[in-house]
C-alpha positions in Angstrom: -6.6 -9.2 11.8 -4.8 -5.3 12.4 -4.0 -4.1 15.1 -3.1 -0.6 16.6 -0.6 -0.4 20.0 -0.8 2.4 22.2 0.0 3.2 25.8 -2.7 3.0 28.2 -3.6 6.5 30.1 -3.6 4.3 33.3 -0.6 2.0 32.8 0.7 -0.4 30.2 0.2 -1.1 27.0 -3.1 -1.9 24.7 -3.3 -3.7 21.7 -7.1 -2.9 19.8 -8.2 -4.5 16.7 -8.8 -1.9 14.1 -12.4 -4.3 13.3 -13.7 -3.4 16.8 -13.0 0.9 16.3 -17.2 1.9 15.5 -15.3 6.0 15.5 -11.9 8.1 16.2 -12.3 11.9 16.8 -9.0 13.7 15.9 -8.0 17.0 17.5 -4.5 19.1 16.6 -2.9 20.7 19.2 -3.8 24.4 19.3 -1.9 26.6 21.8 -1.3 24.8 25.2 -3.9 22.4 24.5 -2.8 19.1 23.5 -3.6 16.9 20.5 -6.6 14.2 21.2 -7.8 11.1 20.0 -11.1 9.2 21.0 -11.0 5.9 19.9 -14.9 4.8 20.6 -15.3 1.0 20.8 -18.0 -1.2 20.3 -19.9 -2.9 23.0 -17.0 -5.0 24.1 -14.9 -2.1 25.7 -14.9 1.1 26.6 -14.1 4.3 25.0 -10.1 5.3 25.3 -8.9 9.0 25.3 -5.4 9.8 24.3 -3.5 13.1 24.8 -0.3 14.7 23.1 2.5 12.5 21.2 0.2 9.3 21.9 -2.6 10.5 20.4 -0.7 11.9 17.3 1.2 9.0 16.5 -2.0 7.3 16.9 -3.9 9.1 14.5 -1.1 8.1 12.0 -1.2 4.8 12.5 -5.0 4.9 11.7 -4.5 7.5 9.0 -1.9 4.8 7.1 -4.3 1.7 7.7 -7.4 3.8 6.2 -5.2 4.8 3.1 -3.9 1.5 2.9 -7.8 -0.5 2.2 
């Protein structure tokens, strides 16, 4: 089972099984707007939204998993 790890917006660290991600929405930074990554998770967990560097790093981790499959 593969996991991604990132800072939780409310504090602490989160491990999310990629098997529980139903979709991911990434928007690159533009001007004063930070990068944004929204992870829609299955019914077991709430949606998670990440911003800035954390969003970019998590997106890259997802891309590596996608490209490796």
